[in-house]
Biopython code that builds the backbone (N, CA, C, O; Angstrom):
import numpy as np
from Bio.PDB.StructureBuilder import StructureBuilder

atoms = [
    (1, "MET", "N", (77.716, 48.435, 36.421)),
    (1, "MET", "CA", (78.853, 47.597, 36.387)),
    (1, "MET", "C", (80.075, 48.391, 37.631)),
    (1, "MET", "O", (80.837, 47.711, 38.318)),
    (2, "THR", "N", (79.998, 50.128, 37.688)),
    (2, "THR", "CA", (80.555, 50.521, 38.812)),
    (2, "THR", "C", (80.159, 49.764, 40.279)),
    (2, "THR", "O", (81.067, 49.269, 40.947)),
    (3, "LEU", "N", (78.955, 49.712, 40.676)),
    (3, "LEU", "CA", (78.243, 48.632, 41.737)),
    (3, "LEU", "C", (78.448, 47.137, 42.168)),
    (3, "LEU", "O", (78.264, 46.592, 43.256)),
    (4, "VAL", "N", (79.008, 46.516, 40.636)),
    (4, "VAL", "CA", (79.644, 44.881, 40.376)),
    (4, "VAL", "C", (81.042, 45.203, 40.853)),
    (4, "VAL", "O", (81.702, 44.270, 41.309)),
    (5, "ARG", "N", (81.578, 46.427, 40.801)),
    (5, "ARG", "CA", (83.243, 46.619, 40.336)),
    (5, "ARG", "C", (83.513, 46.359, 42.464)),
    (5, "ARG", "O", (84.135, 45.713, 43.308)),
    (6, "SER", "N", (82.621, 47.298, 42.292)),
    (6, "SER", "CA", (82.696, 47.903, 43.996)),
    (6, "SER", "C", (82.559, 46.720, 44.949)),
    (6, "SER", "O", (83.241, 46.658, 45.972)),
    (7, "LEU", "N", (81.582, 45.686, 44.574)),
    (7, "LEU", "CA", (81.114, 44.775, 45.810)),
    (7, "LEU", "C", (82.089, 43.908, 45.450)),
    (7, "LEU", "O", (82.489, 43.177, 46.356)),
    (8, "VAL", "N", (82.889, 43.703, 43.727)),
    (8, "VAL", "CA", (83.668, 42.621, 43.895)),
    (8, "VAL", "C", (85.492, 42.884, 44.787)),
    (8, "VAL", "O", (86.130, 42.093, 45.483)),
    (9, "LEU", "N", (85.754, 44.007, 44.443)),
    (9, "LEU", "CA", (86.744, 44.645, 45.352)),
    (9, "LEU", "C", (86.518, 44.621, 46.838)),
    (9, "LEU", "O", (87.430, 44.186, 47.541)),
    (10, "PHE", "N", (85.450, 45.022, 47.371)),
    (10, "PHE", "CA", (85.151, 44.688, 48.919)),
    (10, "PHE", "C", (85.844, 43.147, 49.136)),
    (10, "PHE", "O", (87.010, 42.926, 49.463)),
    (11, "VAL", "N", (84.667, 42.044, 48.825)),
    (11, "VAL", "CA", (84.948, 40.799, 48.852)),
    (11, "VAL", "C", (86.571, 40.453, 48.779)),
    (11, "VAL", "O", (87.056, 39.662, 49.588)),
    (12, "LEU", "N", (87.283, 41.018, 47.878)),
    (12, "LEU", "CA", (89.215, 41.113, 47.256)),
    (12, "LEU", "C", (89.459, 41.597, 49.221)),
    (12, "LEU", "O", (90.010, 41.073, 50.189)),
    (13, "ALA", "N", (88.915, 42.474, 49.033)),
    (13, "ALA", "CA", (89.792, 43.264, 50.404)),
    (13, "ALA", "C", (89.868, 41.951, 51.510)),
    (13, "ALA", "O", (90.680, 41.114, 51.906)),
    (14, "ALA", "N", (88.605, 42.320, 51.700)),
    (14, "ALA", "CA", (87.571, 40.705, 53.068)),
    (14, "ALA", "C", (88.555, 39.872, 52.856)),
    (14, "ALA", "O", (89.481, 39.904, 53.666)),
    (15, "LEU", "N", (88.618, 38.942, 51.756)),
    (15, "LEU", "CA", (89.452, 37.650, 51.338)),
    (15, "LEU", "C", (90.560, 38.035, 52.097)),
    (15, "LEU", "O", (90.957, 37.267, 52.973)),
    (16, "ALA", "N", (91.334, 39.497, 51.828)),
    (16, "ALA", "CA", (93.267, 39.223, 51.735)),
    (16, "ALA", "C", (93.342, 40.190, 53.113)),
    (16, "ALA", "O", (94.472, 40.196, 53.602)),
    (17, "GLU", "N", (92.394, 40.972, 53.798)),
    (17, "GLU", "CA", (92.668, 41.657, 55.591)),
    (17, "GLU", "C", (92.224, 40.433, 56.351)),
    (17, "GLU", "O", (92.976, 39.926, 57.183)),
    (18, "ILE", "N", (90.732, 39.819, 56.030)),
    (18, "ILE", "CA", (90.648, 38.558, 57.270)),
    (18, "ILE", "C", (91.933, 37.653, 57.303)),
    (18, "ILE", "O", (92.581, 37.258, 58.272)),
    (19, "GLY", "N", (92.188, 37.348, 55.348)),
    (19, "GLY", "CA", (93.579, 35.973, 55.639)),
    (19, "GLY", "C", (94.690, 37.181, 56.323)),
    (19, "GLY", "O", (93.785, 37.687, 56.987)),
    (20, "VAL", "N", (95.545, 37.783, 56.582)),
    (20, "VAL", "CA", (96.017, 38.082, 57.193)),
    (20, "VAL", "C", (96.275, 37.832, 58.704)),
    (20, "VAL", "O", (97.247, 37.336, 59.274)),
    (21, "ALA", "N", (95.183, 38.294, 59.142)),
    (21, "ALA", "CA", (94.600, 37.668, 60.881)),
    (21, "ALA", "C", (95.238, 36.375, 60.863)),
    (21, "ALA", "O", (96.286, 35.929, 61.330)),
    (22, "TRP", "N", (93.856, 35.700, 59.874)),
    (22, "TRP", "CA", (94.414, 34.556, 60.208)),
    (22, "TRP", "C", (95.935, 33.875, 60.230)),
    (22, "TRP", "O", (96.507, 33.256, 61.127)),
    (23, "LEU", "N", (96.309, 34.191, 59.045)),
    (23, "LEU", "CA", (97.672, 33.301, 59.134)),
    (23, "LEU", "C", (98.552, 33.996, 60.279)),
    (23, "LEU", "O", (98.962, 33.201, 61.124)),
    (24, "VAL", "N", (98.859, 35.126, 60.431)),
    (24, "VAL", "CA", (99.547, 35.224, 61.545)),
    (24, "VAL", "C", (99.125, 34.818, 63.042)),
    (24, "VAL", "O", (99.921, 34.595, 63.954)),
    (25, "TRP", "N", (97.924, 34.770, 63.112)),
    (25, "TRP", "CA", (97.117, 33.150, 63.683)),
    (25, "TRP", "C", (97.697, 32.426, 63.779)),
    (25, "TRP", "O", (98.445, 32.280, 64.746)),
    (26, "GLN", "N", (97.600, 31.588, 62.735)),
    (26, "GLN", "CA", (98.139, 30.329, 62.427)),
    (26, "GLN", "C", (99.303, 30.041, 62.791)),
    (26, "GLN", "O", (99.542, 29.091, 63.537)),
    (27, "GLY", "N", (100.445, 31.048, 62.174)),
    (27, "GLY", "CA", (101.826, 31.153, 62.600)),
    (27, "GLY", "C", (102.300, 31.530, 64.242)),
    (27, "GLY", "O", (103.394, 31.256, 64.734)),
    (28, "ILE", "N", (101.593, 31.964, 64.665)),
    (28, "ILE", "CA", (102.035, 32.575, 66.417)),
    (28, "ILE", "C", (101.133, 31.598, 67.195)),
    (28, "ILE", "O", (101.658, 30.603, 67.694)),
    (29, "ARG", "N", (99.606, 31.849, 67.353)),
    (29, "ARG", "CA", (98.923, 30.531, 68.091)),
    (29, "ARG", "C", (98.995, 29.332, 67.659)),
    (29, "ARG", "O", (98.447, 28.522, 68.407)),
    (30, "GLU", "N", (99.475, 28.896, 66.710)),
    (30, "GLU", "CA", (99.252, 27.344, 65.894)),
    (30, "GLU", "C", (100.539, 26.951, 65.889)),
    (30, "GLU", "O", (100.763, 25.743, 65.975)),
    (31, "HIS", "N", (101.513, 27.780, 65.799)),
    (31, "HIS", "CA", (103.170, 27.334, 65.450)),
    (31, "HIS", "C", (103.159, 26.823, 64.739)),
    (31, "HIS", "O", (103.672, 25.710, 64.852)),
    (32, "ARG", "N", (102.529, 27.246, 63.358)),
    (32, "ARG", "CA", (103.067, 27.093, 62.605)),
    (32, "ARG", "C", (104.169, 27.569, 61.700)),
    (32, "ARG", "O", (104.625, 26.882, 60.785)),
    (33, "GLY", "N", (104.710, 29.195, 62.109)),
    (33, "GLY", "CA", (105.967, 29.223, 62.246)),
    (33, "GLY", "C", (106.547, 30.542, 61.326)),
    (33, "GLY", "O", (105.530, 31.236, 61.346)),
    (34, "LEU", "N", (107.448, 31.250, 60.607)),
    (34, "LEU", "CA", (107.610, 32.901, 60.234)),
    (34, "LEU", "C", (106.975, 32.935, 59.084)),
    (34, "LEU", "O", (106.444, 33.998, 58.762)),
    (35, "LEU", "N", (106.883, 31.771, 58.197)),
    (35, "LEU", "CA", (106.799, 31.340, 56.242)),
    (35, "LEU", "C", (105.016, 31.571, 57.043)),
    (35, "LEU", "O", (104.735, 32.648, 56.518)),
    (36, "TRP", "N", (103.950, 31.265, 57.801)),
    (36, "TRP", "CA", (102.843, 31.365, 57.371)),
    (36, "TRP", "C", (102.746, 33.277, 58.119)),
    (36, "TRP", "O", (102.200, 33.914, 57.219)),
    (37, "ILE", "N", (102.992, 34.047, 59.058)),
    (37, "ILE", "CA", (103.503, 35.302, 59.564)),
    (37, "ILE", "C", (104.091, 35.778, 58.233)),
    (37, "ILE", "O", (103.808, 36.963, 58.059)),
    (38, "ALA", "N", (104.695, 35.343, 57.399)),
    (38, "ALA", "CA", (105.299, 36.420, 55.766)),
    (38, "ALA", "C", (104.287, 35.947, 55.191)),
    (38, "ALA", "O", (104.094, 36.893, 54.427)),
    (39, "GLY", "N", (103.422, 35.172, 54.933)),
    (39, "GLY", "CA", (102.311, 34.985, 53.943)),
    (39, "GLY", "C", (101.205, 36.164, 54.511)),
    (39, "GLY", "O", (100.642, 36.881, 53.684)),
    (40, "GLY", "N", (100.943, 36.312, 55.905)),
    (40, "GLY", "CA", (100.042, 37.662, 56.478)),
    (40, "GLY", "C", (100.156, 38.700, 55.780)),
    (40, "GLY", "O", (99.294, 39.308, 55.145)),
    (41, "VAL", "N", (102.308, 39.092, 56.030)),
    (41, "VAL", "CA", (102.272, 40.547, 55.464)),
    (41, "VAL", "C", (102.308, 40.386, 54.177)),
    (41, "VAL", "O", (102.429, 41.481, 53.628)),
    (42, "ILE", "N", (102.254, 39.457, 53.390)),
    (42, "ILE", "CA", (102.392, 39.626, 52.214)),
    (42, "ILE", "C", (100.517, 39.820, 51.594)),
    (42, "ILE", "O", (100.187, 40.009, 50.423)),
    (43, "ALA", "N", (99.947, 39.746, 52.323)),
    (43, "ALA", "CA", (98.187, 39.674, 51.930)),
    (43, "ALA", "C", (97.949, 40.937, 52.952)),
    (43, "ALA", "O", (96.761, 41.257, 52.948)),
    (44, "LEU", "N", (98.652, 41.639, 53.715)),
    (44, "LEU", "CA", (98.182, 42.941, 54.379)),
    (44, "LEU", "C", (99.118, 43.923, 52.830)),
    (44, "LEU", "O", (98.499, 44.766, 52.181)),
    (45, "GLY", "N", (100.005, 43.709, 52.645)),
    (45, "GLY", "CA", (100.095, 44.596, 51.110)),
    (45, "GLY", "C", (99.034, 44.713, 50.540)),
    (45, "GLY", "O", (98.263, 45.672, 50.500)),
    (46, "VAL", "N", (98.984, 43.796, 50.119)),
    (46, "VAL", "CA", (97.486, 43.429, 49.293)),
    (46, "VAL", "C", (95.977, 44.168, 49.378)),
    (46, "VAL", "O", (95.306, 44.771, 48.540)),
    (47, "TYR", "N", (95.759, 43.826, 50.821)),
    (47, "TYR", "CA", (94.544, 44.517, 51.244)),
    (47, "TYR", "C", (94.455, 45.297, 50.956)),
    (47, "TYR", "O", (93.379, 45.653, 50.475)),
    (48, "GLY", "N", (95.789, 46.340, 51.058)),
    (48, "GLY", "CA", (96.371, 47.985, 50.814)),
    (48, "GLY", "C", (96.087, 48.149, 49.338)),
    (48, "GLY", "O", (95.437, 49.172, 49.122)),
    (49, "PHE", "N", (96.256, 47.744, 48.715)),
    (49, "PHE", "CA", (95.935, 48.003, 46.708)),
    (49, "PHE", "C", (95.122, 47.532, 46.538)),
    (49, "PHE", "O", (94.504, 48.342, 45.848)),
    (50, "VAL", "N", (94.358, 46.473, 46.675)),
    (50, "VAL", "CA", (93.041, 46.252, 46.672)),
    (50, "VAL", "C", (91.725, 47.475, 47.050)),
    (50, "VAL", "O", (90.964, 48.051, 46.272)),
    (51, "ALA", "N", (91.855, 47.575, 48.688)),
    (51, "ALA", "CA", (90.980, 48.602, 49.000)),
    (51, "ALA", "C", (91.031, 50.606, 48.246)),
    (51, "ALA", "O", (90.208, 51.507, 48.412)),
    (52, "THR", "N", (92.851, 50.599, 47.161)),
    (52, "THR", "CA", (93.288, 51.782, 46.505)),
    (52, "THR", "C", (92.014, 52.221, 45.570)),
    (52, "THR", "O", (91.518, 53.316, 45.304)),
    (53, "LEU", "N", (91.719, 50.915, 45.202)),
    (53, "LEU", "CA", (91.041, 50.681, 43.429)),
    (53, "LEU", "C", (89.772, 50.619, 43.900)),
    (53, "LEU", "O", (89.367, 49.671, 43.227)),
    (54, "GLN", "N", (88.282, 51.151, 44.990)),
    (54, "GLN", "CA", (87.153, 51.613, 44.835)),
    (54, "GLN", "C", (87.096, 52.194, 44.084)),
    (54, "GLN", "O", (88.239, 52.465, 43.715)),
    (55, "PRO", "N", (85.875, 52.974, 43.092)),
    (55, "PRO", "CA", (85.347, 53.621, 42.752)),
    (55, "PRO", "C", (85.347, 54.852, 43.465)),
    (55, "PRO", "O", (85.933, 55.786, 42.917)),
    (56, "ASP", "N", (84.742, 55.080, 44.720)),
    (56, "ASP", "CA", (85.012, 56.313, 45.406)),
    (56, "ASP", "C", (85.852, 56.684, 45.507)),
    (56, "ASP", "O", (86.772, 55.874, 45.393)),
    (57, "ALA", "N", (86.271, 58.265, 45.814)),
    (57, "ALA", "CA", (87.721, 58.450, 46.125)),
    (57, "ALA", "C", (87.587, 59.421, 47.699)),
    (57, "ALA", "O", (88.178, 60.405, 48.145)),
    (58, "HIS", "N", (86.820, 58.801, 48.040)),
    (58, "HIS", "CA", (86.594, 59.083, 49.413)),
    (58, "HIS", "C", (87.467, 58.006, 50.571)),
    (58, "HIS", "O", (86.686, 57.098, 50.852)),
    (59, "PHE", "N", (88.332, 57.886, 51.052)),
    (59, "PHE", "CA", (89.128, 57.472, 51.943)),
    (59, "PHE", "C", (87.972, 56.955, 53.200)),
    (59, "PHE", "O", (87.376, 55.880, 53.269)),
    (60, "GLY", "N", (87.917, 58.025, 54.044)),
    (60, "GLY", "CA", (86.891, 57.257, 54.305)),
    (60, "GLY", "C", (85.610, 57.410, 54.764)),
    (60, "GLY", "O", (85.309, 57.624, 55.938)),
    (61, "ARG", "N", (84.884, 57.305, 53.879)),
    (61, "ARG", "CA", (83.593, 56.515, 53.550)),
    (61, "ARG", "C", (84.261, 54.383, 52.932)),
    (61, "ARG", "O", (83.680, 53.297, 52.912)),
    (62, "ILE", "N", (85.303, 54.726, 52.664)),
    (62, "ILE", "CA", (85.767, 53.451, 51.958)),
    (62, "ILE", "C", (85.818, 52.788, 53.046)),
    (62, "ILE", "O", (85.067, 51.831, 53.237)),
    (63, "LEU", "N", (86.828, 53.243, 54.043)),
    (63, "LEU", "CA", (87.168, 52.359, 55.099)),
    (63, "LEU", "C", (86.134, 51.985, 56.186)),
    (63, "LEU", "O", (86.090, 50.954, 56.857)),
    (64, "ALA", "N", (85.346, 53.013, 56.205)),
    (64, "ALA", "CA", (83.761, 53.042, 57.655)),
    (64, "ALA", "C", (82.936, 51.806, 56.666)),
    (64, "ALA", "O", (82.246, 50.968, 57.247)),
    (65, "ALA", "N", (83.078, 51.779, 55.091)),
    (65, "ALA", "CA", (81.899, 50.649, 55.083)),
    (65, "ALA", "C", (82.731, 49.328, 54.624)),
    (65, "ALA", "O", (82.353, 48.302, 54.060)),
    (66, "TYR", "N", (83.767, 49.667, 54.997)),
    (66, "TYR", "CA", (84.450, 48.253, 54.305)),
    (66, "TYR", "C", (84.773, 47.516, 56.404)),
    (66, "TYR", "O", (84.726, 46.365, 56.837)),
    (67, "GLY", "N", (84.946, 48.319, 56.836)),
    (67, "GLY", "CA", (84.142, 47.890, 58.268)),
    (67, "GLY", "C", (82.973, 46.874, 58.439)),
    (67, "GLY", "O", (83.151, 45.967, 59.253)),
    (68, "GLY", "N", (82.015, 46.920, 57.885)),
    (68, "GLY", "CA", (80.809, 46.367, 57.757)),
    (68, "GLY", "C", (81.376, 45.098, 56.875)),
    (68, "GLY", "O", (81.097, 43.927, 57.131)),
    (69, "VAL", "N", (82.249, 45.548, 55.754)),
    (69, "VAL", "CA", (81.929, 43.915, 54.930)),
    (69, "VAL", "C", (83.209, 42.579, 55.976)),
    (69, "VAL", "O", (83.102, 41.359, 55.860)),
    (70, "PHE", "N", (84.427, 43.380, 57.015)),
    (70, "PHE", "CA", (84.531, 42.582, 57.326)),
    (70, "PHE", "C", (84.418, 42.227, 58.419)),
    (70, "PHE", "O", (85.098, 41.396, 59.022)),
    (71, "VAL", "N", (83.370, 42.950, 58.841)),
    (71, "VAL", "CA", (82.734, 42.322, 60.030)),
    (71, "VAL", "C", (81.911, 40.667, 59.555)),
    (71, "VAL", "O", (82.027, 39.574, 60.109)),
    (72, "ALA", "N", (81.228, 40.995, 58.537)),
    (72, "ALA", "CA", (80.493, 40.075, 57.801)),
    (72, "ALA", "C", (81.537, 38.769, 57.195)),
    (72, "ALA", "O", (81.579, 37.573, 57.479)),
    (73, "GLY", "N", (82.152, 39.422, 56.454)),
    (73, "GLY", "CA", (83.124, 38.277, 55.960)),
    (73, "GLY", "C", (84.061, 37.458, 57.533)),
    (73, "GLY", "O", (84.370, 36.268, 57.483)),
    (74, "SER", "N", (84.419, 38.418, 58.918)),
    (74, "SER", "CA", (85.203, 37.488, 59.142)),
    (74, "SER", "C", (84.002, 36.005, 59.777)),
    (74, "SER", "O", (84.026, 34.774, 59.773)),
    (75, "LEU", "N", (83.070, 37.118, 60.256)),
    (75, "LEU", "CA", (82.003, 35.623, 60.329)),
    (75, "LEU", "C", (82.026, 34.409, 59.014)),
    (75, "LEU", "O", (82.280, 33.205, 59.050)),
    (76, "ALA", "N", (81.671, 35.247, 57.967)),
    (76, "ALA", "CA", (82.060, 34.119, 56.824)),
    (76, "ALA", "C", (83.184, 32.693, 56.796)),
    (76, "ALA", "O", (83.107, 31.496, 56.523)),
    (77, "TRP", "N", (84.256, 33.696, 57.270)),
    (77, "TRP", "CA", (85.605, 32.689, 57.369)),
    (77, "TRP", "C", (85.442, 31.591, 58.507)),
    (77, "TRP", "O", (85.528, 30.364, 58.480)),
    (78, "GLY", "N", (85.147, 32.588, 59.606)),
    (78, "GLY", "CA", (85.050, 31.239, 60.323)),
    (78, "GLY", "C", (83.654, 29.895, 60.195)),
    (78, "GLY", "O", (83.709, 28.747, 60.635)),
    (79, "ILE", "N", (82.816, 30.380, 59.650)),
    (79, "ILE", "CA", (82.050, 29.010, 59.383)),
    (79, "ILE", "C", (82.468, 28.195, 58.205)),
    (79, "ILE", "O", (81.855, 27.127, 58.175)),
    (80, "ILE", "N", (83.753, 28.437, 56.719)),
    (80, "ILE", "CA", (84.141, 27.586, 55.802)),
    (80, "ILE", "C", (84.993, 27.334, 56.518)),
    (80, "ILE", "O", (85.122, 26.112, 56.583)),
    (81, "VAL", "N", (85.821, 27.960, 57.246)),
    (81, "VAL", "CA", (87.455, 27.521, 57.130)),
    (81, "VAL", "C", (87.729, 27.148, 58.212)),
    (81, "VAL", "O", (88.279, 26.058, 58.061)),
    (82, "ASP", "N", (87.645, 27.570, 59.968)),
    (82, "ASP", "CA", (87.468, 26.917, 61.340)),
    (82, "ASP", "C", (86.083, 26.332, 61.684)),
    (82, "ASP", "O", (85.920, 25.921, 62.833)),
    (83, "LYS", "N", (85.025, 26.252, 60.756)),
    (83, "LYS", "CA", (84.021, 25.668, 61.547)),
    (83, "LYS", "C", (83.580, 26.271, 62.466)),
    (83, "LYS", "O", (83.143, 25.423, 63.244)),
    (84, "PHE", "N", (83.406, 27.361, 62.907)),
    (84, "PHE", "CA", (82.740, 28.140, 63.756)),
    (84, "PHE", "C", (81.049, 28.012, 63.435)),
    (84, "PHE", "O", (80.766, 28.144, 62.244)),
    (85, "GLN", "N", (80.117, 27.815, 64.198)),
    (85, "GLN", "CA", (78.963, 28.214, 64.310)),
    (85, "GLN", "C", (78.266, 29.501, 64.199)),
    (85, "GLN", "O", (77.204, 29.205, 64.747)),
    (86, "PRO", "N", (78.158, 30.668, 63.875)),
    (86, "PRO", "CA", (77.201, 31.681, 64.934)),
    (86, "PRO", "C", (76.030, 31.285, 65.348)),
    (86, "PRO", "O", (75.490, 30.212, 65.079)),
    (87, "ASP", "N", (75.553, 32.289, 66.121)),
    (87, "ASP", "CA", (74.299, 32.284, 66.164)),
    (87, "ASP", "C", (73.431, 32.889, 66.351)),
    (87, "ASP", "O", (73.739, 33.469, 67.392)),
    (88, "ARG", "N", (71.915, 33.401, 65.921)),
    (88, "ARG", "CA", (71.366, 34.163, 65.461)),
    (88, "ARG", "C", (72.095, 35.625, 65.639)),
    (88, "ARG", "O", (72.461, 36.363, 64.724)),
    (89, "TRP", "N", (72.188, 35.808, 66.766)),
    (89, "TRP", "CA", (72.531, 37.134, 67.477)),
    (89, "TRP", "C", (74.053, 37.790, 66.201)),
    (89, "TRP", "O", (73.889, 38.858, 65.610)),
    (90, "ASP", "N", (75.320, 36.991, 66.000)),
    (90, "ASP", "CA", (75.700, 36.812, 64.866)),
    (90, "ASP", "C", (76.127, 37.352, 63.697)),
    (90, "ASP", "O", (77.087, 37.991, 63.266)),
    (91, "TYR", "N", (74.175, 36.468, 62.988)),
    (91, "TYR", "CA", (73.864, 37.171, 61.913)),
    (91, "TYR", "C", (72.815, 38.404, 61.583)),
    (91, "TYR", "O", (72.657, 39.185, 60.645)),
    (92, "ILE", "N", (72.330, 38.217, 62.560)),
    (92, "ILE", "CA", (71.524, 39.755, 62.663)),
    (92, "ILE", "C", (72.662, 41.036, 63.278)),
    (92, "ILE", "O", (72.240, 42.188, 63.176)),
    (93, "GLY", "N", (73.786, 40.880, 63.774)),
    (93, "GLY", "CA", (74.770, 42.080, 63.638)),
    (93, "GLY", "C", (75.345, 42.009, 62.468)),
    (93, "GLY", "O", (75.769, 43.052, 61.970)),
    (94, "ALA", "N", (75.504, 40.590, 61.678)),
    (94, "ALA", "CA", (76.250, 40.707, 60.363)),
    (94, "ALA", "C", (75.345, 42.099, 59.696)),
    (94, "ALA", "O", (75.742, 43.252, 59.527)),
    (95, "ALA", "N", (74.072, 41.520, 59.422)),
    (95, "ALA", "CA", (73.820, 42.527, 58.028)),
    (95, "ALA", "C", (72.913, 43.110, 58.619)),
    (95, "ALA", "O", (71.747, 42.903, 58.280)),
    (96, "ILE", "N", (73.284, 44.143, 59.837)),
    (96, "ILE", "CA", (73.018, 45.501, 60.441)),
    (96, "ILE", "C", (74.259, 45.908, 60.036)),
    (96, "ILE", "O", (74.289, 47.137, 59.986)),
    (97, "CYS", "N", (75.462, 45.319, 59.678)),
    (97, "CYS", "CA", (76.724, 45.629, 59.171)),
    (97, "CYS", "C", (76.693, 46.077, 57.409)),
    (97, "CYS", "O", (77.213, 47.035, 56.837)),
    (98, "LEU", "N", (75.617, 44.623, 56.732)),
    (98, "LEU", "CA", (76.010, 44.679, 55.969)),
    (98, "LEU", "C", (74.764, 46.091, 55.574)),
    (98, "LEU", "O", (74.933, 46.802, 54.584)),
    (99, "ILE", "N", (73.938, 46.223, 56.239)),
    (99, "ILE", "CA", (72.944, 47.602, 55.725)),
    (99, "ILE", "C", (73.484, 48.738, 55.994)),
    (99, "ILE", "O", (72.881, 49.756, 55.653)),
    (100, "GLY", "N", (74.855, 48.843, 56.725)),
    (100, "GLY", "CA", (75.529, 49.654, 57.353)),
    (100, "GLY", "C", (76.466, 50.313, 55.601)),
    (100, "GLY", "O", (76.550, 51.461, 55.163)),
    (101, "VAL", "N", (76.895, 49.261, 55.146)),
    (101, "VAL", "CA", (77.885, 49.561, 54.106)),
    (101, "VAL", "C", (77.181, 50.001, 53.158)),
    (101, "VAL", "O", (77.496, 51.002, 52.516)),
    (102, "ALA", "N", (75.710, 49.032, 52.860)),
    (102, "ALA", "CA", (75.048, 49.739, 51.647)),
    (102, "ALA", "C", (74.566, 51.036, 51.793)),
    (102, "ALA", "O", (74.339, 51.663, 50.758)),
    (103, "VAL", "N", (74.340, 51.623, 52.989)),
    (103, "VAL", "CA", (73.728, 53.185, 53.189)),
    (103, "VAL", "C", (74.940, 54.187, 52.929)),
    (103, "VAL", "O", (74.873, 55.316, 52.443)),
    (104, "ILE", "N", (76.256, 53.378, 53.451)),
    (104, "ILE", "CA", (77.384, 54.578, 53.469)),
    (104, "ILE", "C", (77.898, 54.448, 52.129)),
    (104, "ILE", "O", (78.584, 55.360, 51.668)),
    (105, "MET", "N", (77.636, 53.380, 51.428)),
    (105, "MET", "CA", (78.888, 53.737, 49.978)),
    (105, "MET", "C", (77.716, 53.988, 48.598)),
    (105, "MET", "O", (77.871, 54.882, 47.765)),
    (106, "TYR", "N", (76.394, 52.863, 48.585)),
    (106, "TYR", "CA", (75.612, 53.452, 47.559)),
    (106, "TYR", "C", (74.300, 54.082, 47.816)),
    (106, "TYR", "O", (73.395, 53.782, 47.037)),
    (107, "ALA", "N", (74.016, 54.999, 48.890)),
    (107, "ALA", "CA", (73.090, 55.960, 48.932)),
    (107, "ALA", "C", (73.242, 57.058, 48.223)),
    (107, "ALA", "O", (74.115, 57.912, 48.379)),
    (108, "PRO", "N", (72.019, 57.031, 47.099)),
    (108, "PRO", "CA", (72.114, 58.389, 46.402)),
    (108, "PRO", "C", (72.628, 59.441, 47.346)),
    (108, "PRO", "O", (72.520, 59.297, 48.564)),
    (109, "ARG", "N", (73.195, 60.512, 46.790)),
    (109, "ARG", "CA", (73.716, 61.435, 47.027)),
    (109, "ARG", "C", (73.130, 62.785, 46.261)),
    (109, "ARG", "O", (72.615, 62.409, 45.207)),
    (110, "GLY", "N", (73.026, 64.190, 46.410)),
    (110, "GLY", "CA", (72.983, 64.731, 45.421)),
    (110, "GLY", "C", (73.982, 65.708, 45.710)),
    (110, "GLY", "O", (74.280, 66.554, 44.868)),
]
sb = StructureBuilder()
sb.init_structure("model")
sb.init_model(0)
sb.init_chain("A")
sb.init_seg("    ")
for serial, (resi, resn, name, xyz) in enumerate(atoms, 1):
    if name == "N":
        sb.init_residue(resn, " ", resi, " ")
    sb.init_atom(name, np.array(xyz, "f"), 0.0, 1.0, " ", f" {name:<3s}", serial, name[0])
structure = sb.get_structure()
């Protein structure tokens, strides 16, 4: 259950943080206005809160692992939301990052 909880929290954190960047991008670069930017600010708070719910107690480990989730999640967001077409190197890079997440977070420690 702890592994599933951790994975769900990583996904939620990624949605919140990538959503921050996307909402602010929409507000500024796409001229959608301050409400979009405000939504980004709220999403940033959600991200910060969700990250603290990880079962592991080590801030540095969680944030380091989350970096890999962010990379893969950003590509997925681009595919789903912005119709971005990654190339094989994007996929390979994201896979390497997710392997890093697995090693950092879930390797047996003695």
